[in-house]
C-alpha positions, 0 to 999 in steps of 0.5 A: 315638657317646656316650662312655659307650656307647662305654666300656661296649661296650669294657668288656663285650668285655674282661669277656666275654673274661676270663670265657671264660678263667676258664671254661676248665678248664685255667685253673681247675686252674692257679688251683686249684693256687695256692689261688685256688679261693675267689678264682676264684668271687669273681672270677667273681661280680664279673665277671658282676655287672659284665658284667650292669650295664655290658652293659645300657648297650650294649643301651640305646644300641641302643634309643636310651636316653641317659644324663644322667650323663656322669661314669660314663665314668671309672668304666666305664673303670676296670672295663675296666682292672681286668679287663685287670690280672686278665688279665695275672696269668692270662696270667703264670700260664699262661706258667709253667705252659706252661714246666713242660709244655715241660721235662717233654715234652723230658725224656720225649722224651729218652733217659736220657743225654740227659735227664740232660744236658738236666735239668741245662741246664734247672736253671739256668732259673727254675721260674717261679711267680706271686709272692705279691704278684701273688696279693694284687694279684689279691685287691685287684683283685676287691674293687676290682671289686665296689666300682666295680660298687656305684657304677655300679649306684647311678648307673644306678638314678637313670638308670632302670635298668629301661629299660636292662634292658628294652632288654637283653631287647628288642634284637637285634644280629643283623639277618637281613633283608638283601639278598643277593648285593649286595657287588658293585655294577655299574660306573657309568662316568663320563662323563669316561672317554670324553674322557680315553681319547680324549685319551690315544689322540690323544696316544699316536699323536702325536709329543709326548714326554710328556702330563701329565693330572691328575684333580682332585676331592674325597676319595672322588669317584671319582678313582682308580676313574676312573683305574683304568677308564682304565688297564684300557681295552683301547683304552688298553692297546693304545697302550702297551708298558708300564703303571705304577701308582704309589700316592703319597699325601702321602709324595712321595719321589723315591727311592721312587717311582723304586723303584716305577716300576723294580719294574714296568719291571725287577722283577729290576733288580740295584740294588734297595736303592740310595738314590742317585737318579741311579743309579735315574734312569739305570736308568729311562731305560735300561729305558724306551728305545723303550718308550712308557709310561702312568704313573698317579700316584694321590693326588698332594699334593706342590706343589714344582715342583722335586721334580716335575721331579726325578721326571720327569727320566728320563721326559722323556729316552726315545726313544719318543713319545706317553708319558702320566702320569695324575695323581689329586689333591684339589688344584688347585695340584697340577694346576697344577704337574704339567700345563697347567691347561687339560688338567686334568679336574675330577671332581665328584660324580655327577649326581643321577639317576645317583647315585641309580641308583648308590646303589640298586645299592649297596643292592639289587644292581641299579639297576632295583629296584622296590617298596620304595616307602617305603624308596626315599623315605627312601633318596632323602633319605639320598642327598641328603645324600651329595653325589654321592660314591661312597665315601659311597654305598658306605659307607651303602649297606652299612649299609642293606642289612643291615636293610630296615626303615623304622625303621631307615632312618629312624634313619639319616636322623636321625642327629646325625652329619649336623649335623656336616657342615662343608662341602657336600662333607664325607662324613666324617659319612656314614663315621662313621655306617657305623663307629658301626653296626658291632658293637663287635668289627668297630670294634675290628678296623678301628680298629687299622688307624689304626696303620698309615700312609695308603696302606699295603697290607694283607696279609689274612692278616697283618692277621688274624694280628695281630688274633688275637695281641691276642685281638680275634677270638673264636669258639668254633665256627670256627678263628680264622683262619676267623673273622678272615677272615669279619670282614675280608670283613665289613669289605670288604663294608661298604667299610672296605677296598677290594682292590688286586690281592693287597692291601687299602687303606683309603681316606684318608677311612676312614683319617681315621675310624679315626684319629679313633675310635682316638685314645686307643688307637692311635698312628701315628708316620711322621714327618709329623703332630704327635704327640698322645700320651695316657696310654691308648694301647695300640698304637704304630706307628713307620714310619721309612721311610714319609714322605720326609723320614726317612732317605732318603739312602744315609748314615743321618743323625741325625733329631732330630724322630723321637728327640723323638717317641720321647721324647714316648712315653717321657714319657707313661709308656705303656710298661708297659701297651703291647700293640703296638709296631712299628718298621718301616724304617731308623734311625740309632744315636742313635735306636737308643740311645733305642729300646733304652731304650724296649724295656726299659720294656715289660712286657705287649707282645703284638705286637712287629714290629722292623726290626733294624739291623747295629749293634744286632742283639744288644742288641735280640734280648737284649731280646726274650726277656723279653717272656713275654706276647708273641703275635706276633713279626716280625723284619727284618734285611737285612745281608750279615753272617749273624746266627742268631736267639737260642735265647731266642726258644724261651722265649716260650711264648705265641708264636703267630706268629713271622715271620722272612720278612725275616731275610736270610742265615738257614740254621737255626732256634733249636734248641728251636723246638718249645717254642713249643707255642702257635705257629700260624704260622711264616713263614720266608724262601724256599721253607720249607726252614728248616721241615725243621730243627725237631726234634720238630715234632710238639709244635706241634699248632697249626702251620699252615705246614709247607712241608717235612719231612725224614724222618731216622733221628735222634730228633725227625725220625721221620715220626710227628712229623707225626701230630697236625699236622692244622692244616697248610695249603697245601703240604707237601713230605716228603723222605727217605722212604727212611728210612721202614721200613714201612706202619705208620710211614708210616701213623703220619704221618696224611696222610689226616687233613690236611684243610686240605692243598692240595699234597703232594710225596712224595720218595725219595732212594734205592730201598728194597724197602718203597717200595710199602708205604710209599706205601700208608701215605702215602694223602692226604686226598680234598680234595688239589688237587696231588700230586707224587711223586718217585723212587718205584720201586715199582708204582702205589699202590691209592689212585692206582689201582684204588681211586682216592680223589683225585678233586679233584686239579687237577695231578698230577706223577710224576717218576722213578717208575720202577716205575709201569706204570699211571695213574690212572683219568682219568675220575675226574679231571674237575677235573685241569688239568695232567698231568706225567710225567717219567722214567716208564721203565716206562710204555707207554701214556698213555690219556686217551680214555674217551669212545671205545668199543672201535671207536674211535668216539665214545661218548656224551659228557656235560658232567660227563665232560669234563676241564679238562685244559689242559696235558700234559707227558711227558718222558723216558718211554723205554718209551712207545709210545702216547698217546691224548688224545681226551678232552682237549678243553680242551687248550692246551699239549702238551709231549713230549720224549725219548720214544725208543719213542713211535710213536703219537700220536692224539686231538689237539683239532681246534680251533686255539689248542693250542701243541705242543712235540714233540722227540726222538721219532725213532719218531714220524711227522713228520706225527703232530701232526695231527687 
């Protein structure tokens, strides 16, 4: 992509983001209170003007207009820097305003005595007001914007500005003519698969100790896909007791790989943190005794015979025969040291005819596509440039299927990027074409992934949260998380990510593309490659334990090379403008000392991910409190010593994400977490019980995780705190419901309005006379999927009985609900999969037989009336006499225990495959479990 147009795309995005914030009524009012009403009008005018001029460049790029004046690049970039500078000032102003709101809210919520004490406590905190120098700087910045826009405008006039404006009017970036349902392509099995499967089966049934079988091929040619197909083949699966898949990449570390093997074969192994290779190998040997295994080592680069032998030492000492290791690699030299040369499989590009069918399938969704003759002719010419490479095919096909027009396809065919192919097997140009055709916002999202190491397993939700924290996701019509999810899925659809079980991976070659395009924005420090630090760097990721050579021993020794890389970052003077900083992994005290100095120089960081060591925990945590622009904070700490989080974190009013999932030994949260008014995600270790420690949680109106809420008599823990928390998703467990006094209090929680909630648990600690009316006030939303009620001692509430409203339930658990005599109408629960009834002492009858009439003969059954119920559990129901399950045709598991009065069990499925577990039911006849 032309650097001028790239700069214009970045700058246009920044300008639009700033303009959107200035249109916000709250920000307008804030600037007005600072006497900046006139300046705001000037600023909006300057930004609109800059947007109009520079935005025309992006449109011109789409229309094929090229500029001859490459000197405009620095001017356009300067507009971007000025816009970012203005955004920082506004951000600071918002921060101080949020602080004032927090103080007023806290004082309002306290009683008179506490209010005085809190007021005194807050007096010591600076009121926080934007400085006069900042206001003057904003004025100077606006003037600079006008001047630069004059320069750019005059230059564009010489470049035939009318052509650019014409392109602005005539170019549409929203192409609607696409091929639907084409994101999944048919699996084209390679002919090599059958030979590999036969070789593995033959070896598994032989008396060979260990067969190592390398698959060698160029990047993107399909080695991993082929290995995965072999790995999942039913014939192969039947040969082995254990199957293990390990992604290796360039970071060959015997300790890490041994840990990976142990995670597969012994997930509960007790020495998960050890760095001692001998201990690890003894454990591997122990757990693999008498077990035949298949191990896949994906993407191997290591060429040291000694290191390879170290890894294989415990794998060669097992008692079982017929073990197999499948290795994928780009290097023939790796195949030479891992296995016998005559055994390796050379995987080349797909054959021409098969590749064209595959390419067509990637584009149109099916290989026998007819018609579209002209498009197919162009497509064949494009396919010839892809050298049979499946990754390139998926990437370019995702581009082509979005616009089924000859002009567009010819434009792809004739792109200059194809001229950059350095070799016959070079597919980087094809991948670059796909990247260059992304809308800018998707380019921005994908290029940020270069901050992470190759082979990194991305958690979709975590990455989206980081995008949001940086302001990369903007959508006025959707929740930010939903918009981010759509963007992520779009990148998956375009083959920039691929799924790896519950995670996602960027292919190594795609990662190369990301690093190339983000070279001046993102810096990944993992100890392997030489460091190029540019002054324009805005995001830095330091991964101390990603590469084998860094801190791998049990005793952490000094690592000079990492310190030098940190020095290089500091020397480039990029810290004041840095927006993301990650330090993930272990490190020594010398490195820590340098890093602490690095933190002190940060002023605008928005994402901070820190692995904290026992020797620097206090100094690092004390540094965090000054980062008033912070949106995303992740802290990791693993130590036997308990260490609470500092209260100062609660002053980071812009914070949207606080991730302390990996903070060990935490049994409480900072006292004023509710001050974080913008908090969207509070991720805590364990089951989420720490959420119940948040006083005045109702102030966190954007919060999306609240695993547990404990109703208490004390101020700040009333059930009404849940009233406005309508963004919470996933599961919510409400404990201590005995502290809710009446229907009105229960109703104030507005449980019915929580439309995103999937799982709800309601629990009482002791019996109260008002339980029935409280339960009525806790009516859930109709979309609830899972309901769990514990220690409820009154009658069935109407919303679970005669005015049933939860037809979307997938599971229902009623535990120790001693007053409930009736159950929900199961005919309205067609999606119910699991039913659990425990300790229901008043229940006399369980009847799920709505397809039977009064004479007990089969009534007409309709498909839509059939239940999905597959698991039924009935335990300790002392009054239960009858169970009828005629409508449970999908039943696979039935458990009945300790039901002393049960004497009648009827309607069990006639088909086999049902697992019965009936115990301690003395009144039930021995042959009751019959059809």
